[in-house]
C-alpha positions as CSV (number, residue, x, y, z in Angstrom):
1,X,34.1,7.4,16.9
2,X,30.6,6.6,15.7
3,X,28.1,5.8,18.4
4,X,26.6,2.3,18.5
5,X,22.9,2.7,18.8
6,X,20.3,0.1,19.8
7,X,17.4,0.3,17.5
8,X,14.1,-1.5,17.3
9,X,11.9,-1.6,14.1
10,X,8.2,-2.5,14.3
11,X,6.7,-3.9,11.1
12,X,4.1,-6.6,10.3
13,X,6.3,-9.1,8.5
14,X,9.3,-9.9,6.3
15,X,8.0,-12.8,4.3
16,X,6.4,-10.6,1.6
17,X,8.3,-9.5,-1.5
18,X,7.3,-5.9,-1.0
19,X,9.1,-2.6,-1.2
20,X,8.9,-1.8,2.5
21,X,10.3,-5.3,3.4
22,X,13.2,-4.8,0.9
23,X,14.1,-1.4,2.1
24,X,13.9,-2.3,5.8
25,X,16.0,-5.4,5.3
26,X,18.6,-3.4,3.4
27,X,18.9,-0.7,6.0
28,X,18.9,-3.2,8.9
29,X,21.7,-5.1,7.3
30,X,23.8,-2.0,6.6
31,X,23.2,-0.6,10.1
32,X,24.2,-3.9,11.7
33,X,27.0,-5.0,9.5
34,X,28.7,-1.7,8.6
35,X,27.8,0.7,11.4
36,X,27.7,-1.9,14.1
37,X,24.3,-0.9,15.4
38,X,22.3,-3.3,17.6
39,X,19.2,-3.9,15.4
40,X,16.1,-5.8,16.4
41,X,13.0,-6.1,14.1
42,X,9.7,-7.0,15.9
43,X,7.0,-8.6,13.7
44,X,3.4,-9.5,14.2
45,X,2.7,-11.8,11.3
46,X,4.3,-14.6,9.2
47,X,5.6,-16.6,12.1
48,X,7.5,-19.6,10.7
49,X,7.7,-18.2,7.2
50,X,11.1,-17.6,5.6
51,X,12.2,-14.0,5.1
52,X,11.9,-13.0,1.4
53,X,15.1,-10.9,1.4
54,X,18.3,-12.1,3.0
55,X,18.8,-10.8,6.5
56,X,22.1,-10.4,8.3
57,X,22.8,-12.8,11.1
58,X,23.6,-9.8,13.2
59,X,20.0,-8.6,13.0
60,X,17.7,-10.0,15.7
61,X,14.1,-10.8,14.8
62,X,11.2,-11.3,17.3
63,X,7.9,-12.5,16.0
64,X,5.0,-11.8,18.4
65,X,2.7,-14.1,16.4
66,X,-0.4,-11.9,16.6
67,X,-1.5,-12.9,13.1
68,X,-3.3,-9.7,12.0
69,X,-3.4,-11.3,8.5
70,X,-6.2,-13.4,9.8
71,X,-8.5,-10.3,9.8
72,X,-8.7,-10.4,5.9
73,X,-11.0,-13.4,6.2
74,X,-13.7,-11.1,7.8
75,X,-15.9,-8.5,6.3
76,X,-15.0,-4.8,6.8
77,X,-17.3,-4.4,9.8
78,X,-16.6,-7.9,11.0
79,X,-13.0,-7.1,11.5
80,X,-13.6,-4.6,14.4
81,X,-14.0,-6.9,17.4
82,X,-11.2,-9.4,16.3
83,X,-9.0,-6.5,15.6
84,X,-9.5,-4.9,19.0
85,X,-8.7,-8.3,20.7
86,X,-5.5,-8.8,18.7
87,X,-4.5,-5.1,19.2
88,X,-4.8,-5.6,23.0
89,X,-2.5,-8.6,22.9
90,X,-0.1,-6.8,20.6
91,X,0.2,-3.8,22.9
92,X,0.9,-6.0,25.9
93,X,3.6,-8.1,24.1
94,X,5.3,-5.2,22.3
95,X,5.5,-3.1,25.5
96,X,7.1,-6.1,27.3
97,X,9.7,-6.5,24.6
98,X,10.6,-2.8,24.5
99,X,10.9,-2.6,28.3
100,X,13.2,-5.6,28.2
101,X,15.3,-4.4,25.2
102,X,15.4,-0.7,26.3
103,X,16.4,0.6,22.8
104,X,17.8,4.0,22.1
105,X,15.3,4.4,19.2
106,X,12.0,2.7,18.4
107,X,11.0,3.1,14.7
108,X,7.4,2.4,13.7
109,X,6.6,1.8,10.1
110,X,3.2,3.3,10.9
111,X,1.2,0.2,11.2
112,X,-0.9,-0.8,14.2
113,X,1.7,0.1,16.9
114,X,1.5,3.8,16.0
115,X,-1.7,3.9,18.1
116,X,0.1,3.3,21.4
117,X,3.9,3.4,20.8
118,X,4.3,6.9,22.2
119,X,2.9,5.7,25.5
120,X,5.5,3.0,26.1
121,X,7.9,4.4,28.6
122,X,11.0,2.3,27.6
123,X,13.3,5.4,27.5
124,X,13.6,5.3,23.7
125,X,13.1,8.1,21.2
126,X,10.1,7.3,18.9
127,X,10.3,7.7,15.2
128,X,7.8,7.0,12.4
129,X,8.5,6.1,8.7
130,X,5.9,6.5,6.0
131,X,6.4,4.7,2.7
132,X,3.4,6.0,0.8
133,X,2.2,9.6,0.2
134,X,-0.4,11.2,2.5
135,X,-3.1,11.5,-0.1
136,X,-3.1,7.7,-0.7
137,X,-2.6,6.5,2.8
138,X,-5.6,4.5,3.9
139,X,-7.1,5.5,0.5
140,X,-10.0,3.6,-1.0
141,X,-10.3,3.5,-4.8
142,X,-13.6,4.8,-6.2
143,X,-14.9,1.3,-6.9
144,X,-14.1,0.1,-3.4
145,X,-15.5,2.6,-1.1
146,X,-18.7,3.6,0.6
147,X,-20.1,6.0,3.2
148,X,-18.9,3.9,6.2
149,X,-15.4,3.5,4.8
150,X,-15.1,7.3,4.0
151,X,-16.1,8.2,7.6
152,X,-13.7,5.6,9.0
153,X,-10.9,7.0,6.9
154,X,-11.4,10.6,8.1
155,X,-11.6,9.5,11.8
156,X,-8.5,7.3,11.3
157,X,-6.5,10.1,9.7
158,X,-7.4,12.5,12.5
159,X,-6.3,9.9,15.1
160,X,-3.1,9.3,13.1
161,X,-2.1,13.0,13.1
162,X,-2.6,13.1,16.8
163,X,-0.1,10.2,17.3
164,X,2.4,11.6,14.7
165,X,2.6,14.9,16.5
166,X,3.8,13.0,19.6
167,X,6.7,11.3,17.8
168,X,10.3,12.7,18.1
169,X,10.7,12.5,14.3
170,X,8.4,11.7,11.4
171,X,10.2,10.6,8.2
172,X,8.7,10.7,4.7
173,X,10.3,9.8,1.4
174,X,9.9,13.0,-0.6
175,X,9.9,16.8,-0.2
176,X,6.6,16.9,-1.9
177,X,5.0,14.7,0.7
178,X,6.7,16.5,3.6
179,X,4.8,19.6,2.6
180,X,1.6,17.6,2.8
181,X,1.9,17.3,6.6
182,X,1.9,20.9,7.8
183,X,0.5,20.0,11.2
184,X,3.5,17.8,11.9
185,X,6.4,20.3,12.5
186,X,9.1,17.6,13.0
187,X,8.6,16.0,9.6
188,X,11.8,15.4,7.6
189,X,12.7,13.8,4.3
190,X,14.9,10.7,3.9
191,X,14.4,8.8,0.6
192,X,14.6,5.0,0.2
193,X,18.1,3.7,-0.6
194,X,19.0,2.5,-4.1
195,X,18.9,-1.3,-4.0
196,X,21.7,-1.8,-6.5
197,X,24.3,0.2,-8.6
198,X,25.8,-2.1,-11.3
199,X,29.3,-1.6,-12.6
200,X,28.0,-1.8,-16.1
201,X,25.3,0.3,-17.7
202,X,23.0,0.0,-20.6
203,X,24.8,0.3,-23.9
204,X,21.6,1.9,-25.3
205,X,21.6,-0.2,-28.4
206,X,18.4,-2.1,-27.9
207,X,15.3,-0.4,-29.5
208,X,13.3,-1.2,-26.4
209,X,11.2,0.8,-23.9
210,X,10.7,-1.0,-20.5
211,X,8.2,-0.5,-17.7
212,X,8.1,-2.2,-14.3
213,X,5.4,-2.6,-11.6
214,X,2.4,-4.5,-10.4
215,X,-0.5,-4.9,-12.9
216,X,-2.9,-2.6,-11.1
217,X,-4.7,0.7,-11.4
218,X,-2.0,2.7,-9.6
219,X,0.7,1.9,-12.0
220,X,-1.1,3.3,-15.0
221,X,-0.2,0.6,-17.5
222,X,-3.6,1.3,-19.2
223,X,-2.4,4.9,-19.9
224,X,1.0,3.6,-21.1
225,X,-0.6,1.2,-23.6
226,X,-2.8,4.0,-24.9
227,X,0.3,6.2,-25.3
228,X,2.1,3.3,-27.0
229,X,-0.5,3.2,-29.7
230,X,0.8,6.6,-30.9
231,X,4.4,5.6,-30.4
232,X,4.1,2.4,-32.4
233,X,2.8,4.4,-35.4
234,X,5.8,6.8,-35.4
235,X,8.5,4.3,-34.3
236,X,7.7,1.0,-35.9
237,X,11.1,-0.6,-35.1
238,X,10.8,-0.1,-31.3
239,X,9.1,-2.4,-28.8
240,X,7.6,-2.1,-25.3
241,X,8.1,-4.6,-22.6
242,X,6.2,-4.4,-19.3
243,X,7.3,-6.6,-16.3
244,X,5.3,-7.1,-13.2
245,X,3.2,-9.3,-10.9
246,X,-0.6,-9.5,-10.8
247,X,-3.5,-10.1,-13.1
248,X,-2.7,-9.2,-16.8
249,X,-6.1,-10.0,-18.4
250,X,-7.5,-6.5,-18.5
251,X,-4.3,-5.1,-19.9
252,X,-4.1,-7.9,-22.4
253,X,-7.5,-6.9,-23.6
254,X,-6.3,-3.3,-24.1
255,X,-3.7,-4.6,-26.5
256,X,-6.5,-5.8,-28.7
257,X,-8.6,-2.7,-28.1
258,X,-5.8,-0.4,-29.2
259,X,-4.8,-2.8,-32.0
260,X,-1.2,-2.9,-30.8
261,X,1.3,-5.2,-32.5
262,X,1.8,-8.1,-30.1
263,X,5.3,-8.8,-31.5
264,X,6.3,-5.3,-30.3
265,X,4.2,-4.9,-27.1
266,X,4.5,-7.6,-24.5
267,X,3.1,-8.0,-21.0
268,X,5.6,-10.1,-19.0
269,X,5.5,-11.6,-15.6
270,X,7.8,-10.4,-12.9
271,X,11.4,-11.4,-13.1
272,X,14.1,-12.3,-10.5
273,X,16.7,-10.5,-12.6
274,X,15.2,-7.1,-13.4
275,X,18.6,-5.5,-13.5
276,X,19.3,-7.5,-16.7
277,X,16.1,-6.1,-18.3
278,X,17.1,-2.5,-17.4
279,X,20.6,-3.1,-18.9
280,X,19.0,-4.3,-22.2
281,X,16.7,-1.3,-22.6
282,X,17.1,2.3,-23.8
283,X,14.2,4.1,-22.2
284,X,12.2,3.6,-19.0
285,X,8.5,4.5,-19.0
286,X,7.0,5.4,-15.6
287,X,3.2,5.7,-16.0
288,X,2.0,5.7,-12.3
289,X,-1.0,7.7,-11.3
290,X,0.6,8.1,-7.8
291,X,3.5,6.7,-5.8
292,X,5.1,6.8,-2.4
293,X,8.6,7.2,-4.0
294,X,9.2,5.3,-7.2
295,X,12.1,3.0,-6.6
296,X,12.0,1.6,-10.2
297,X,12.8,5.1,-11.4
298,X,16.0,5.1,-9.3
299,X,16.9,1.5,-10.4
300,X,16.5,2.3,-14.1
301,X,18.6,5.5,-13.8
302,X,21.3,3.5,-11.9
303,X,21.5,1.3,-15.0
304,X,22.1,4.3,-17.2
305,X,18.5,4.3,-18.7
306,X,16.8,7.7,-19.1
307,X,13.2,7.9,-18.0
308,X,9.9,9.4,-19.3
309,X,7.6,9.8,-16.3
310,X,4.3,11.3,-15.4
311,X,4.8,14.0,-12.8
312,X,2.6,12.2,-10.4
313,X,2.4,12.6,-6.6
314,X,4.8,11.8,-5.0
315,X,8.4,10.9,-6.1
316,X,9.2,11.7,-9.7
317,X,9.9,15.4,-9.2
318,X,12.3,14.5,-6.3
319,X,14.1,12.0,-8.4
320,X,14.1,13.2,-12.0
321,X,15.7,16.5,-13.2
322,X,13.3,17.3,-16.1
323,X,15.3,17.7,-19.3
324,X,18.5,16.7,-17.7
325,X,18.4,13.0,-16.7
326,X,14.8,12.3,-17.9
327,X,11.5,13.9,-18.9
328,X,8.6,14.8,-16.6
329,X,5.2,14.9,-18.2
330,X,1.9,16.4,-16.9
331,X,0.3,13.7,-14.8
332,X,-2.2,11.7,-16.8
333,X,-1.5,13.5,-20.1
334,X,-1.3,10.5,-22.5
335,X,-0.6,12.5,-25.6
336,X,2.3,14.4,-24.0
337,X,3.6,11.1,-22.6
338,X,3.6,9.6,-26.1
339,X,5.3,12.6,-27.6
340,X,8.0,12.5,-25.0
341,X,8.7,8.9,-25.7
342,X,8.8,9.6,-29.5
343,X,11.1,12.6,-29.0
344,X,13.6,10.5,-26.9
345,X,13.4,7.6,-29.4
346,X,14.2,9.8,-32.3
347,X,17.0,11.7,-30.6
348,X,19.8,9.3,-29.9
349,X,22.2,12.0,-28.7
350,X,19.7,13.3,-26.1
351,X,19.1,9.7,-24.9
352,X,22.8,9.1,-24.4
353,X,23.4,12.4,-22.6
354,X,20.4,11.8,-20.3
355,X,21.6,8.3,-19.6
356,X,25.0,9.6,-18.6
357,X,23.6,12.2,-16.3
358,X,21.0,9.8,-14.8
359,X,23.8,7.4,-13.7
360,X,25.7,10.3,-12.0
361,X,22.7,12.0,-10.4
362,X,21.2,8.9,-8.9
363,X,24.2,8.1,-6.8
364,X,22.8,10.4,-4.1
365,X,20.4,7.5,-3.3
366,X,23.2,5.0,-2.6
367,X,22.8,3.2,0.8
368,X,25.9,5.0,2.1
369,X,24.4,8.4,1.5
370,X,21.0,7.4,2.9
371,X,22.6,5.8,6.0
372,X,24.4,9.1,6.7
373,X,21.1,10.9,6.8
374,X,19.8,8.4,9.3
375,X,22.9,8.7,11.4
376,X,22.4,12.5,11.5
377,X,18.9,12.0,12.8
378,X,20.0,9.5,15.5
379,X,22.9,11.8,16.6
380,X,20.6,14.8,16.8
381,X,18.0,13.0,18.9
382,X,20.6,11.3,21.1
């Protein structure tokens, strides 16, 4: 008989349409509805706002109403005193709830509670989940940093490592990132679960390459558009569609700069039915400079769409079997990325075989498989 554990998750909010919110909601629903766990999610922000992703009625939610989001209205240095005040209230309220609930496990998504969660003597085992890779955690882009921020970042990381060492388990998404934390001996890898696995798959008849992600530097759409300039010349009957949220103006300007054909290269807003777009595409292009995992890779493969991806840190090499269910290209090598797309476009048999293998291989990320990994961790610690 499976044990019924009482688990508390600590995270800022559930009203945002983010990857962490989606994955947490999915796991909480499965643990509560399928495994019968007693799940509570404790929030600090978004009080009164509806949850973006549907949450099971069996999952309890407590909002401490700290409103850390309010800090974004202050300058970098101006945040310090208000933050310390809010953190003091947060510590007091969270400790009271944990002492009342007495969970078997308290899981921090490594936000502000990681600074004190290990000191709360509620009897629970303490775990931490990281959803970005170490190199980019609390990372400032070159155009958004200064001496003070860099010093702060180093002090913050040293403090974080101290707290992570006190956890009972530290969970990261990829084997590549696990190796980046040598000072944390109890680090393990559990990837995010696949959000869907459709019965149907792409028939691979549309001459279309698709890319998905926010319009921002991390996602590398500027690199993709530059690569597409070469692809467009060699494959004039194929098109590229990018879907995502955010500001598109700078990328729209690149279309003119690279003299791309706007009838075959389109920047689209995000869509509520991305599965439909995967199923009407024949290649998925993943141009990120860095990632925490790369859920869109897994989603595309679940729809039977082979991928061409930069081998960026971290995620692709844990997901894609190079030459089997997709192609991994040296990170940032635009010419090699373009050549890989052209090769896959011109070789229909290779595309079909990679698509078949992708759909099979990606099943290891189904929620049932990921839940079993978490069950093993809970059983071990219990």
